[in-house]
Backbone as CSV, one residue per row, in Angstrom:
resi,resn,N_x,N_y,N_z,CA_x,CA_y,CA_z,C_x,C_y,C_z
1,ASP,14.540,94.315,80.035,13.540,94.225,78.879,14.176,93.561,77.728
2,LEU,15.482,93.941,77.496,16.201,93.341,76.369,16.419,91.789,76.640
3,GLN,16.674,91.505,77.809,16.897,90.046,78.201,15.560,89.363,77.930
4,GLY,14.507,89.867,78.412,13.163,89.224,78.217,12.923,89.032,76.796
5,ARG,13.170,90.018,75.880,12.900,89.899,74.411,13.812,88.743,73.952
6,CYS,15.040,88.707,74.313,15.976,87.655,73.896,15.511,86.365,74.276
7,ASP,15.045,86.225,75.493,14.474,84.906,75.937,13.283,84.485,75.221
8,VAL,12.413,85.427,74.981,11.163,85.117,74.164,11.597,84.695,72.771
9,GLY,12.498,85.516,72.132,12.933,85.167,70.869,13.678,83.787,70.767
10,GLN,14.436,83.577,71.787,15.040,82.148,71.845,14.078,81.059,72.042
11,GLN,13.009,81.354,72.864,11.897,80.376,73.030,11.217,80.174,71.754
12,GLN,10.916,81.252,71.004,10.133,81.043,69.668,11.031,80.395,68.670
13,ALA,12.365,80.548,68.753,13.250,79.908,67.761,13.373,78.422,68.133
14,LEU,13.386,78.161,69.370,13.424,76.683,69.739,12.176,75.983,69.471
15,GLU,11.011,76.688,69.606,9.759,76.104,69.228,9.648,75.937,67.782
16,ALA,10.245,76.863,66.935,10.061,76.696,65.509,11.020,75.728,65.083
17,ASN,12.150,75.565,65.587,13.152,74.418,65.172,12.910,73.092,65.793
18,SER,12.036,73.058,66.895,11.842,71.730,67.501,11.216,70.742,66.577
19,ASP,10.224,71.270,65.700,9.534,70.382,64.807,10.557,69.822,63.746
20,CYS,11.457,70.750,63.224,12.480,70.368,62.350,13.423,69.348,62.960
21,TRP,13.845,69.596,64.227,14.735,68.648,64.912,14.062,67.352,65.143
22,GLN,12.807,67.422,65.500,12.054,66.092,65.781,12.022,65.339,64.408
23,GLU,11.718,66.016,63.300,11.761,65.305,62.037,13.053,64.640,61.747
24,LYS,14.094,65.509,61.975,15.470,64.936,61.718,15.734,63.724,62.617
25,LEU,15.339,63.921,63.931,15.638,62.779,64.909,14.723,61.554,64.500
26,ASP,13.506,61.691,64.101,12.668,60.639,63.583,13.344,59.853,62.437
27,THR,13.857,60.739,61.501,14.500,60.229,60.298,15.763,59.450,60.683
28,ALA,16.508,60.019,61.575,17.717,59.331,61.983,17.399,57.974,62.711
29,VAL,16.479,57.984,63.579,15.980,56.786,64.237,15.481,55.679,63.232
30,LYS,14.635,56.166,62.317,14.186,55.318,61.161,15.297,54.683,60.452
31,PHE,16.239,55.576,60.078,17.407,55.090,59.297,18.218,54.093,60.116
32,GLU,18.458,54.316,61.353,19.250,53.382,62.240,18.444,52.027,62.279
33,LYS,17.156,52.150,62.546,16.321,50.933,62.631,16.397,50.113,61.412
34,ASP,16.190,50.856,60.211,16.242,50.073,58.905,17.631,49.494,58.686
35,TYR,18.619,50.206,59.070,19.946,49.825,58.754,20.221,48.669,59.736
36,GLY,19.775,48.588,60.997,19.992,47.579,61.901,19.211,46.298,61.451
37,GLU,18.021,46.486,60.958,17.253,45.364,60.390,17.901,44.719,59.174
38,ARG,18.452,45.650,58.420,19.141,45.127,57.067,20.390,44.271,57.508
39,ARG,21.116,44.872,58.456,22.341,44.187,58.920,21.998,42.830,59.503
40,LEU,20.932,42.868,60.328,20.453,41.562,60.974,20.030,40.547,59.880
41,GLU,19.272,41.003,58.901,18.945,40.066,57.752,20.142,39.558,56.972
42,GLU,21.170,40.461,56.789,22.501,39.998,56.155,23.166,39.002,57.006
43,THR,23.145,39.276,58.364,23.931,38.311,59.219,23.186,37.060,59.256
44,LEU,21.865,37.060,59.388,21.145,35.784,59.406,21.349,35.046,58.131
45,ALA,21.351,35.724,56.901,21.565,35.089,55.743,23.006,34.427,55.672
46,LYS,24.031,35.079,56.271,25.324,34.556,56.254,25.313,33.263,57.135
47,VAL,24.617,33.418,58.404,24.612,32.298,59.216,23.916,31.189,58.589
48,ASN,22.893,31.382,57.946,22.083,30.240,57.291,22.895,29.733,56.166
49,GLN,23.616,30.478,55.436,24.473,30.020,54.385,25.599,29.119,54.951
50,ALA,26.124,29.602,55.985,27.295,28.860,56.695,26.636,27.486,57.244
51,ALA,25.483,27.612,57.886,24.841,26.429,58.351,24.469,25.438,57.280
52,GLY,24.037,25.970,56.135,23.749,25.159,55.017,24.916,24.438,54.533
53,SER,26.000,25.149,54.451,27.313,24.457,54.011,27.773,23.393,54.910
54,GLU,27.660,23.652,56.276,28.038,22.780,57.152,27.098,21.519,57.133
55,LYS,25.782,21.740,56.950,24.819,20.722,56.796,25.118,19.802,55.538
56,GLU,25.497,20.570,54.459,25.857,19.691,53.243,27.147,18.859,53.471
57,ALA,28.116,19.497,54.187,29.319,18.704,54.467,29.056,17.563,55.330
58,ALA,28.077,17.719,56.382,27.738,16.663,57.341,27.027,15.563,56.511
59,VAL,26.051,15.981,55.641,25.379,14.945,54.815,26.294,14.128,53.952
60,ALA,27.314,14.902,53.392,28.245,14.283,52.485,29.110,13.270,53.338
61,ALA,29.480,13.728,54.514,30.288,12.853,55.476,29.417,11.624,55.891
62,ALA,28.269,11.752,56.177,27.318,10.639,56.526,27.202,9.771,55.405
63,ARG,27.025,10.247,54.152,26.860,9.333,53.043,28.159,8.627,52.759
64,GLU,29.296,9.248,52.943,30.559,8.562,52.786,30.678,7.384,53.818
65,GLU,30.237,7.762,55.067,30.429,6.748,56.192,29.461,5.561,55.860
66,GLU,28.216,5.863,55.415,27.302,4.830,54.943,27.825,3.981,53.826
67,ARG,28.505,4.650,52.878,29.138,3.850,51.743,30.145,2.885,52.272
68,GLU,31.075,3.436,53.234,32.174,2.658,53.717,31.562,1.461,54.546
69,THR,30.453,1.739,55.259,29.885,0.744,56.185,29.246,-0.387,55.163
70,ALA,28.634,0.093,54.071,28.043,-0.875,53.183,29.131,-1.719,52.516
71,LYS,30.232,-1.099,52.175,31.294,-1.850,51.588,31.748,-2.938,52.484
72,GLY,31.909,-2.556,53.782,32.418,-3.493,54.870,31.415,-4.722,55.015
73,GLN,30.046,-4.208,54.999,29.006,-5.276,55.106,29.106,-6.188,53.986
74,LEU,29.208,-5.655,52.790,29.210,-6.411,51.567,30.468,-7.433,51.605
75,ALA,31.555,-6.846,52.042,32.724,-7.840,52.061,32.491,-8.943,53.061
76,ASP,31.918,-8.566,54.220,31.596,-9.649,55.232,30.559,-10.601,54.656
77,LEU,29.578,-10.129,53.912,28.541,-10.994,53.350,29.198,-11.841,52.298
78,GLU,30.034,-11.283,51.467,30.727,-12.129,50.374,31.571,-13.275,51.041
79,LYS,32.257,-12.856,52.105,33.120,-13.881,52.846,32.161,-14.968,53.412
80,LYS,31.176,-14.529,54.068,30.227,-15.538,54.617,29.662,-16.432,53.539
81,MET,29.141,-15.786,52.493,28.532,-16.637,51.407,29.557,-17.506,50.725
82,THR,30.853,-17.064,50.526,31.887,-17.907,50.003,32.068,-19.139,50.915
83,GLY,32.178,-18.835,52.277,32.435,-19.963,53.186,31.232,-20.893,53.135
84,GLU,30.055,-20.345,53.042,28.841,-21.333,53.045,28.820,-22.063,51.811
85,ARG,29.175,-21.417,50.649,29.224,-22.114,49.333,30.253,-23.185,49.385
86,GLU,31.461,-22.897,49.956,32.521,-23.927,49.930,32.036,-25.084,50.788
87,ALA,31.428,-24.857,52.013,30.893,-25.885,52.830,29.921,-26.648,52.130
88,GLU,29.035,-26.048,51.400,27.961,-26.846,50.693,28.581,-27.574,49.538
89,VAL,29.579,-27.108,48.801,30.198,-27.882,47.784,30.922,-29.096,48.451
90,GLU,31.444,-28.906,49.503,32.151,-29.985,50.236,31.185,-31.044,50.753
91,ARG,30.018,-30.631,51.197,28.977,-31.568,51.654,28.446,-32.407,50.512
92,LEU,28.239,-31.602,49.331,27.741,-32.378,48.172,28.710,-33.299,47.585
93,ASN,29.990,-32.970,47.627,31.017,-33.850,47.304,31.090,-35.120,48.109
94,GLN,30.833,-34.904,49.394,30.796,-36.003,50.430,29.579,-36.917,50.021
95,VAL,28.450,-36.342,49.808,27.273,-37.149,49.538,27.434,-37.883,48.168
96,LYS,28.172,-37.214,47.231,28.476,-37.901,45.967,29.403,-39.077,46.223
97,ARG,30.451,-38.877,47.062,31.294,-40.012,47.323,30.622,-41.160,47.973
98,GLU,29.808,-40.669,48.951,29.032,-41.800,49.638,28.132,-42.569,48.720
99,ALA,27.457,-41.822,47.793,26.622,-42.431,46.795,27.273,-43.367,45.945
100,LEU,28.534,-42.895,45.503,29.388,-43.680,44.634,29.905,-44.938,45.334
101,ALA,30.251,-44.682,46.607,30.673,-45.981,47.414,29.518,-46.983,47.554
102,GLU,28.376,-46.360,47.761,27.153,-47.223,47.871,26.905,-48.007,46.519
103,LEU,26.998,-47.253,45.415,26.757,-47.868,44.162,27.905,-48.992,43.792
104,GLU,29.065,-48.566,44.167,30.174,-49.532,43.886,29.877,-50.816,44.787
105,GLY,29.472,-50.559,46.050,29.158,-51.787,46.828,28.085,-52.651,46.220
106,LYS,26.981,-51.980,45.782,25.870,-52.811,45.139,26.430,-53.488,43.870
107,LEU,27.217,-52.742,43.162,27.763,-53.285,41.882,28.555,-54.610,42.197
108,ARG,29.420,-54.568,43.259,30.256,-55.715,43.675,29.344,-56.832,44.013
109,VAL,28.284,-56.554,44.869,27.385,-57.574,45.194,26.838,-58.266,44.013
110,GLU,26.348,-57.417,43.071,25.706,-57.951,41.857,26.747,-58.799,41.018
111,MET,28.004,-58.281,40.930,29.053,-58.987,40.242,29.424,-60.340,40.879
112,GLU,29.439,-60.348,42.219,29.707,-61.570,42.851,28.485,-62.522,42.805
113,LYS,27.301,-62.074,42.597,26.223,-63.006,42.425,26.333,-63.695,41.038
114,ARG,26.917,-63.164,40.113,27.018,-63.594,38.807,28.061,-64.635,38.722
């Protein structure tokens, strides 16, 4: 009879405390879930920040590469234009010499006629 009453008392105590334990368990699960979500958000923020830094570095490197490419292209263009300019000056000088030679020839003919 004593054992029966102990078992009944224990059963009643378990039932009375099970609601309290369930609340504590729910609170602990909620806390762990909130903590896990917060840590996930913090980790994602760190990853995004690191990715942003890497992206900025990549953009800066690409801009520097573009700048160097543009400098090279400009140097090539200046070299080409200088060569073309020199060739054109030489061609014009040749045309001038030919025109002068032609005029001198005409002048000689005129002088000889006189």
